C-alpha positions in Angstrom: -50.1 -11.8 31.2 -50.4 -8.2 29.2 -46.8 -8.3 28.4 -47.0 -11.9 26.9 -50.2 -10.7 25.1 -48.6 -7.3 23.5 -45.3 -10.0 23.0 -47.0 -12.6 21.3 -49.0 -9.5 19.1 -46.0 -8.1 17.7 -44.5 -10.8 16.5 -47.5 -11.9 14.8 -47.9 -8.3 13.7 -44.6 -8.1 12.3 -44.6 -11.4 10.5 -48.0 -10.7 9.0 -47.8 -7.2 8.2 -44.5 -6.5 6.9 -43.5 -9.7 4.9 -45.0 -9.8 1.9 -46.3 -6.7 1.5 -46.2 -3.4 -0.2 -44.8 -2.2 3.2 -41.9 -5.0 2.5 -40.7 -3.7 -1.2 -41.1 -0.1 0.1 -38.4 -1.2 3.0 -35.9 -3.4 0.5 -36.3 -0.5 -2.2 -34.8 1.8 0.8 -33.2 -0.5 2.7 -31.6 -3.0 0.3 -32.1 -6.2 0.5 -29.6 -7.3 2.9 -29.9 -4.5 5.3 -33.6 -5.2 5.6 -33.0 -8.9 5.9 -31.1 -8.5 9.1 -33.0 -5.8 10.8 -36.3 -7.8 10.2 -34.0 -10.8 11.8 -33.4 -8.5 14.5 -37.2 -7.4 14.9 -37.7 -11.3 15.1 -34.9 -12.1 17.7 -35.8 -9.5 19.8 -39.5 -10.0 19.7 -38.6 -13.8 20.4 -37.1 -12.3 23.3 -39.4 -10.6 24.5 -42.5 -13.4 24.0 -39.8 -15.4 26.6 -39.4 -12.7 29.2 -43.0 -12.7 29.1 -43.8 -15.9 29.5 -41.1 -16.4 32.2 -42.9 -13.6 34.4 -46.7 -14.6 33.3 -48.9 -16.0 36.6 -49.5 -19.2 37.1 -52.5 -21.0 37.7 -50.9 -24.0 39.4 -51.3 -24.5 42.7 -48.1 -27.0 44.0 -45.5 -26.0 45.6 -43.3 -27.6 43.5 -41.1 -26.0 40.4 -42.0 -26.3 36.7 -38.8 -28.3 36.2 -40.3 -31.3 38.4 -43.3 -31.4 36.8 -44.1 -34.4 35.0 -43.9 -33.9 30.7 -44.9 -37.0 29.3 -46.7 -40.3 30.8 -43.2 -42.3 31.3 -42.4 -39.3 34.1 -45.4 -39.8 35.7 -44.8 -43.7 35.5 -40.9 -44.3 36.6 -41.0 -40.9 39.1 -43.3 -42.4 41.3 
């Protein structure tokens, strides 16, 4: 769970701490608009992949032996699966 929290904090930090701040302006002045956007997109993608990995490996509180894909996802699934 700490890994998932760290990944989420990283993702929020790069979006709220960099985007729309003076730090962004400084980075754009040094790198240029295109390279900055590429680096930011790469950092965002890294954060999303990290969150996905951390979520997949986070402990679960589900006590059943069924796989997550077997769990009903909507009321219609409950009705038709029986």
